[in-house]
C-alpha positions in Angstrom: 0.1 0.1 0.0 2.9 2.4 0.9 4.4 1.8 -2.6 1.2 2.7 -4.5 0.8 6.0 -2.4 4.4 6.8 -3.1 4.2 6.2 -6.8 0.9 8.2 -7.1 2.5 11.1 -5.1 5.7 11.0 -7.4 3.6 10.8 -10.6 1.4 13.8 -9.4 4.5 15.8 -8.6 6.2 15.1 -11.8 3.0 16.0 -13.8 2.6 19.4 -11.9 6.3 20.1 -12.6 5.8 19.5 -16.4 2.5 21.4 -16.5 4.2 24.3 -14.6 7.2 24.5 -17.1 4.9 24.5 -20.0 2.7 27.2 -18.7 5.7 29.2 -17.8 7.1 28.9 -21.3 3.9 29.9 -22.9 3.4 32.9 -20.6 7.0 34.0 -21.6 6.1 33.7 -25.3 3.1 35.8 -24.8 5.0 38.4 -22.7 7.5 38.7 -25.7 4.5 39.2 -28.1 3.1 41.9 -25.8 6.4 43.7 -25.6 6.8 43.7 -29.5 3.2 45.0 -29.8 3.8 47.7 -27.1 6.9 48.9 -29.1 5.0 48.9 -32.3 2.2 50.9 -30.7 4.8 53.4 -29.3 6.3 53.8 -32.9 2.9 54.3 -34.3 2.1 57.0 -31.7 5.3 58.8 -32.5 4.5 58.6 -36.3 1.0 59.9 -35.6 2.1 62.8 -33.7 4.7 63.7 -36.5 2.0 63.5 -39.1 -0.4 65.7 -37.1 2.4 68.2 -36.6 3.1 68.1 -40.4 -0.7 68.5 -41.1 -1.0 71.4 -38.7 2.0 73.1 -40.3 1.0 72.5 -43.8 -2.6 73.7 -43.2 -1.7 76.9 -41.4 -3.0 80.1 -43.0 0.6 81.6 -43.5 1.7 78.4 -45.1 -1.3 78.4 -47.5 -0.7 82.1 -48.4 2.9 81.2 -49.2 1.8 78.4 -51.5 -0.8 80.6 -53.1 1.8 83.2 -53.8 4.0 80.4 -55.6 0.9 79.0 -57.5 -0.7 82.3 -58.3 -4.2 83.2 -57.3 -5.4 82.8 -61.0 -4.8 79.0 -61.0 -6.3 78.5 -57.4 -9.7 77.1 -57.5 -11.6 76.5 -54.1 -13.1 73.2 -53.6 -16.9 73.3 -54.1 -18.8 72.7 -50.9 -20.7 69.8 -52.4 -17.4 67.9 -52.8 -16.6 68.1 -49.1 -17.8 65.2 -46.7 -18.1 65.6 -43.2 -17.9 62.0 -42.4 -17.1 58.6 -44.1 -20.9 57.7 -44.2 -21.6 60.8 -46.4 -18.9 59.8 -48.7 -20.0 56.1 -49.0 -23.6 57.3 -49.6 -22.4 59.5 -52.3 -20.3 56.7 -53.9 -23.4 54.4 -53.9 -25.4 57.0 -55.6 -22.8 57.4 -58.2 -22.6 53.6 -58.7 -26.2 53.3 -58.9 -26.4 56.0 -61.4 -23.7 54.6 -63.6 -25.4 51.2 -63.5 -28.8 52.8 -64.4 -27.1 54.6 -67.5 -25.5 51.2 -68.6 -28.8 49.3 -68.5 -30.4 52.2 -70.4 -27.7 52.1 -73.0 -27.8 48.2 -73.3 -31.7 48.5 -73.9 -31.3 50.8 -76.9 
């Protein structure tokens, strides 16, 4: 009876040792992936900040006036308000209308 208890105890201990090492290795791999993703996120935040800074610089009124002086006011044409979209939904709705209109015109031409 003593030998059976000892064998069961040793087998349980060995099983737990193996499971512990497997879990530890998997968590180490997950931690490495998290560190890689965190570094990518940090670099993307830096890139985003640089892009915003560049956008604010290029769209400042003084910079626009300089560019208009180079281009010339005669060649400058403002964007028609109907071509400005306030959000992506307006743009997609506009694209759907255009595609439906093109499909309608193609069907009309095929019928002739």
